[in-house]
N, C-alpha and C positions, 0 to 999 in steps of 0.2 A: 504494500500499499504506500509506504514511504517513497519507494522508487517511482510509483505512478505519479504521485504529487510532484516529485522532483522533475519528472519528464514534462508534466503540465506546465510547471513554472518555467522550465527552459523554453518550452515552445511559445509561451506568452511573451517571454523576453525577446525571442527571435522575431516573433511577429511584430512586436513593437518597433524593433530595429528596421525591419523591412518597410514599415509604414511611417517612418519618422519624418520624411520631408513633406511639408504642406505644399500642395501645388494648385489648389482650387481657389477661385474667387469666393468671397464670403456670400452668404445668402442675401445680405442687405444689398449687394451690388447687382443681383440678378433677379431677386424675387419681386413679383408684382405687388402692389399695394393691396389689391383685393384679389385673393387667390382661393381656389377651392381646397388647395392643399397648403398647410402652414408647416414649415420645417420646425422640428422640435428636437430637443436633446435626446437622442436614443440611448438606451442603456446597451452596452456590448452584450453579446451572447454569453461570453464569459466561461463556457464550458467546452473546451476543445480537446479532442483526442487525437494525437499525432499517429498517423498510419502511413507506412511506407515512404518515409522521407518527406517529399513535398506535399503529400496528400493529407488533408485534414478533414475529419468527419464531424458533424454537428450532432450533439445529443441533447435531448430535453433535460433540463435541470430545474427542480423545484425551487432552487435558491436564486435562479437567474432572473426572475421576474419578467420573463420573456413574454412580450405581447406585441402583436403586429398592428392591432387596431382593425384588421381585416379578417375575413373568414378563411385565411390560410390555415392549413394544418400545422401543428408544431413541427420543429425540425426533426429529421430522421437521420439515421446513421448513414444511409445512402439512398439512391433513387434510381430510376430506370436508366438514367443517362450518366450516373456517377455511382456505380455500385459499391465502390470501395471508399466513397467519400469524396468530397470536393477538393480540387486542386487550388489552393488559395493563391498560388503564384499567378494563375491565369486571371483570377478576379482582381488581384492587386495591380497587375500590369495593365489590364484592361481599364480599370477604373481611374488609374493615374493618367492614362492616355486620353480617355473619352469621357470621364466623369463630368468635367466642367461643361463640355459640349451637351451632354445629356441633361444636366441640370438647367442650363440656359433655356433649352427649348421646352423642357417639361414644366418648369416653373412658370413660364409665360402662359401656358395652357392650364395651370392649376392642377398639374398631374404630379404625383409622387415620383421623383426621378429614380428612386431605388427600385421601384416596381419595373420601370422601363429598363433599368440596368440589368435586373435579374432576367428579364425576358431576353435581352441582347446577349447576356452571358450564356444562357441556355441555347439560344438559336445559332450563335456564330462563334462563341468564345471570344468575343470582341475582335473578330477578324473582319476588317473592312473590306478585304478582297475576296470574301467568300463568294463562290459561284457553284451552286449545287443544282444539278439537273436530274430530275427523275420523271420519266413519262413526259406529260405536258407541262409539268411544273418546273419553274426555274427560280430558285431562291437566291437573292443577291444581297451582298453587303451585310452590315452590322445587324440590321433588323430582319434579315431574311425576307426582304420585300419580293413579292411575286411580280416578276417583270411583265407578265401579261396584263397586270392591273394598271401598268403605267406604260402603255404602248408609245406614248410621245417622248419617253426618255430612253436613252441608250443604256446599255449595261455599264459602260464607263461612268455615266452620269449617276446612275443608281449606286455605284461603288463609292461615290464621294461621301465621306463620313458626315459632313454637315447636312447635306440634302437627305441622306438616308435616315439620320436620326430625326430630322424635321418631319419627314413623312411617316416614320414609325410612331412618333409622338402624336401626329395627326390622327392616326388610326386609333390609338389609345383614347385620345380626346373624344372621338365620336362614340366610343363604347364604354366610357369610364363610368363605373357604378361602385363607389367606395363600399357600399353595403354588400356587394357581391363581387369581390375581387377575383375569386375563382372563375366566375362567369365572364368577367372582363378579359382576363388573359386568354381564356378559351375562345372568346369571340374574336379577339385579334388574331390568334393563331390559326383557328379552323372555324370560320363563321357558321358552317352547316352542322356543327356538332350537336346542336339541340335537336335538330330533326332526327339525327341518327339515334340519339339516346331515347327520344320519344317513341321510336319504332323498335326499340330493343336491339339495335344494331351497334357493334363495336366501333369506336372511333379509330381511324387508321393510325398505325404505329403504336399508339398507347393503349388502345382498347377502351380504357376508362378515363374520364376526365380527371379523377383523383390522382392518377399517375402523373399527369402533366402539372397539376396544381402542387403536388409534393415537390417536384423538381424546381418549380419557380419559387416556392416557399423557401426551400434550402438556400437558394442563391440570394433571395431577398434578405434573409437573416444574416448570411455571410457578408453581404454588401453593407448592412447596418454596421457590423463590426469593423470592416475595412474602412468605411467612410468616417467613422467615429475616431479612428486612429489617425487618419490622414489629416483631418481637420473637423472636429466635432461641430455639429450645428449649435448655434446659440439661439436661445429663445428670443424672439423679437421683443424689444422693450416697448 
């Protein structure tokens, strides 16, 4: 048990060193005066279990006081897309590079940037040059935008991080329902999922909406911790 606590303490120190450099603009510089989403000081997850070097998994802890304010499930040890736990280096690197951009567009629309960030982490692992083709579908850029939904834009244009994030946030804005965040992210990812579920049919790739919701939730909680270390939100005065 003592060794376990020692490893956790070492991991927390290493994570703090990785996240030491503040790189984002403050919320006061980008947040609109009247917004549907108000940045607040989030409590870190606090309970991290190191697994396989760079990989970290989240576990629910009764002492963490973890609450998302949404109907997300609690964090799990792994999920459909990260069975051995999340790779925090991907989240740290991606949020350092694109976090400020995501915040800028999300806060203008009154959208929680951490939800958008969790979605982008899951969909592309913050890879702005993502180009995934399967059948008639073509997912492009950070937010896995479907190119057929933007016929007036070229693939190169959709790969532009600023435009891609702006369009991704626009999709969230049109479907944003804070009381049903699971439904929100599912509507953005696969708009026809409700019809499939109503007819008792599985959703492609994930089968159940809960599978996707768990994956988004794990990344959302992880980004809360990453963002708090990079530069914690301050309650607006």
